[in-house]
DOGU-991067 format. One record per residue (C-alpha): residue in one letter; x, y, z. Coordinates in steps of 0.05 Angstrom, whole numbers, padded with zeros to 5 digits, always signed. Example, Ala and Ser with C-alpha at 12.3 -4.5 7.8 and 13.67 -1.06 7.14 Angstrom:
REM DOGU-991067
a+00246-00090+00156/s+00273-00021+00143/
REM end
This chain:
REM DOGU-991067
m+02626+01922+02861/g+02659+01867+02820/e+02630+01833+02760/p+02585+01773+02778/s+02611+01704+02765/t+02575+01648+02728/a+02559+01618+02796/d+02530+01684+02820/v+02483+01690+02760/l+02465+01617+02763/a+02444+01624+02836/v+02399+01683+02821/l+02370+01647+02761/r+02355+01586+02803/a+02321+01631+02856/s+02278+01660+02800/h+02259+01590+02779/e+02240+01572+02850/r+02198+01635+02855/l+02160+01616+02792/a+02150+01545+02816/a+02122+01570+02882/a+02075+01617+02845/f+02048+01561+02802/d+02041+01516+02863/e+01999+01570+02896/l+01957+01579+02833/g+01941+01505+02826/e+01918+01470+02763/e+01848+01500+02766/r+01877+01570+02754/a+01925+01553+02697/t+01885+01599+02651/l+01886+01658+02698/q+01903+01724+02663/s+01976+01743+02671/y+02001+01815+02670/d+02006+01809+02595/d+01938+01823+02564/d+01949+01770+02510/w+01973+01713+02554/s+01947+01670+02611/v+01996+01648+02664/a+02002+01581+02628/q+02020+01617+02563/v+02074+01655+02601/a+02100+01588+02624/s+02098+01563+02552/h+02138+01623+02529/l+02190+01611+02582/g+02192+01536+02569/s+02203+01543+02494/g+02255+01597+02506/t+02292+01553+02555/e+02290+01494+02507/i+02321+01538+02453/f+02373+01564+02502/r+02390+01492+02521/h+02410+01480+02448/y+02454+01542+02452/l+02484+01519+02518/d+02503+01452+02489/a+02532+01484+02426/g+02575+01531+02467/a+02600+01474+02511/k+02619+01433+02449/g+02652+01491+02413/e+02601+01487+02357/p+02565+01545+02322/a+02498+01567+02349/p+02437+01532+02319/g+02402+01567+02263/g+02334+01601+02268/e+02300+01542+02236/l+02305+01509+02305/n+02254+01557+02336/q+02187+01547+02300/p+02179+01472+02313/i+02194+01484+02386/w+02143+01541+02391/d+02091+01499+02355/a+02101+01441+02403/w+02094+01485+02464/n+02033+01521+02437/a+01999+01454+02426/k+02006+01433+02499/s+01949+01438+02549/p+01954+01495+02600/t+01972+01447+02657/d+02025+01414+02613/q+02054+01481+02593/i+02065+01498+02666/r+02091+01430+02687/d+02137+01422+02627/a+02164+01493+02632/l+02186+01482+02704/a+02217+01415+02684/v+02256+01441+02625/n+02281+01501+02664/a+02305+01457+02722/s+02340+01412+02671/f+02374+01473+02640/l+02399+01498+02707/d+02425+01429+02725/a+02462+01425+02658/v+02497+01491+02672/d+02512+01469+02743/a+02544+01405+02717/l+02596+01443+02675/g+02664+01442+02706/d+02707+01504+02718/e+02748+01493+02654/e+02685+01482+02613/r+02654+01546+02641/e+02716+01585+02625/a+02721+01558+02554/w+02647+01567+02538/g+02634+01617+02482/l+02580+01627+02430/e+02553+01680+02383/v+02481+01693+02406/f+02436+01743+02371/g+02496+01773+02336/m+02539+01781+02399/q+02596+01739+02423/q+02579+01715+02493/d+02615+01680+02549/l+02575+01636+02596/t+02561+01690+02648/a+02534+01738+02595/f+02493+01682+02564/l+02460+01666+02631/r+02446+01739+02644/m+02407+01741+02579/r+02364+01684+02604/l+02357+01717+02672/n+02329+01781+02642/e+02271+01745+02609/h+02258+01697+02666/t+02257+01753+02718/l+02206+01796+02681/h+02160+01739+02659/t+02161+01710+02729/w+02135+01777+02753/d+02080+01773+02700/v+02056+01711+02739/t+02069+01732+02811/v+02033+01799+02801/a+01970+01760+02780/l+01970+01731+02850/d+01993+01793+02888/p+01984+01862+02857/s+02039+01889+02902/s+02091+01840+02875/t+02159+01869+02856/l+02222+01842+02825/p+02272+01810+02874/e+02329+01858+02889/d+02384+01809+02867/s+02351+01797+02800/a+02335+01871+02789/a+02407+01890+02804/l+02435+01842+02752/v+02384+01864+02699/a+02396+01938+02715/d+02471+01934+02707/n+02462+01915+02634/i+02400+01954+02619/a+02430+02007+02573/m+02427+01958+02515/i+02355+01941+02530/v+02337+02015+02533/g+02366+02026+02464/w+02329+01966+02436/a+02262+01973+02472/g+02255+02049+02473/r+02213+02085+02421/p+02224+02155+02393/s+02187+02211+02429/d+02160+02275+02399/e+02186+02313+02459/q+02260+02318+02475/a+02279+02304+02548/s+02342+02293+02587/v+02330+02257+02653/e+02376+02242+02711/v+02353+02176+02740/r+02368+02155+02812/t+02348+02086+02837/t+02349+02053+02904/s+02355+01981+02930/p+02408+01978+02903/e+02431+02049+02887/r+02444+02064+02814/a+02451+02129+02775/y+02436+02138+02700/h+02425+02192+02649/l+02366+02180+02603/d+02358+02217+02537/l+02296+02212+02494/g+02270+02248+02433/p+02252+02241+02360/s+02317+02204+02345/g+02306+02151+02397/v+02325+02133+02468/s+02393+02122+02502/l+02417+02109+02572/s+02487+02126+02598/p+02521+02133+02665/s+02497+02192+02705/l+02526+02260+02686/d+02524+02276+02761/d+02492+02343+02747/t+02426+02377+02761/a+02385+02362+02700/a+02318+02396+02688/a+02284+02329+02695/q+02294+02280+02751/l+02267+02210+02764/s+02276+02173+02830/l+02249+02103+02842/p+02269+02033+02865/t+02316+01997+02817/e+02265+01942+02806/a+02213+01994+02786/f+02262+02025+02736/v+02273+01957+02705/r+02198+01947+02700/l+02191+02016+02668/v+02241+01997+02613/y+02205+01931+02602/g+02137+01965+02598/r+02111+01942+02666/l+02105+02007+02706/d+02032+02026+02696/a+01999+02071+02748/d+01972+02013+02788/h+02041+01982+02796/t+02083+02044+02808/p+02114+02046+02878/p+02091+02105+02921/s+02164+02124+02933/t+02171+02142+02859/s+02187+02216+02849/v+02189+02251+02782/s+02199+02324+02762/g+02210+02361+02697/v+02182+02304+02655/d+02115+02268+02652/l+02118+02196+02677/d+02066+02178+02624/q+02114+02203+02571/l+02167+02156+02597/r+02116+02099+02598/s+02099+02113+02525/v+02172+02110+02506/f+02176+02039+02535/p+02113+02002+02511/g+02138+01935+02534/l+02176+01871+02516/
REM end
């Protein structure tokens, strides 16, 4: 499978935006304060988080297109404060508007502009495709935080889950917490098929390509569920029945990934 293009990632990100818009349309204004999956946030507060994040990313997008350095961290707090001050219905409406504007701005870039785009984001030099994948990660998981409030059986779309999963080793190293017990787990996922080797213990957590061996511990589950595990969203009530685990306690894996 080849690397996705900017157009590929943009299409999946736009589909995620449309999924979120449909969820908010179904919720209606009277349920803007409905509890999201996140215990600390209503669905409107999830929208606010996505809206402020997209507004910040728009500044990054423009800087990369102009060949300028990334904005400094002083940009963030005024944006967060402005979004936090909005009413719940405005948080939802404005989040959808700013995200649509961001997608349109990316779409408007010509081929040469897309190829030339580059920026250091969070200490890493990114091209436009990688930059959009960063945005997709957050948008995908927080959209699920909203859709699952409407439908407890909600899952991540396969196209989004696949793109997130293909870059998930970095997230594992960042989000994972040390574990008192050492474990080495061969992970097999479906829809789409992926194979990983997960190591955890007192020194931390790491994910690498599968060793293609018979490890003492095995975990098999849909790719979208593995992504949700890493992002702290695979509690017992939202674990697919097809999940199979042996040689390691699934609750131990959940504790290693408390959530982002």
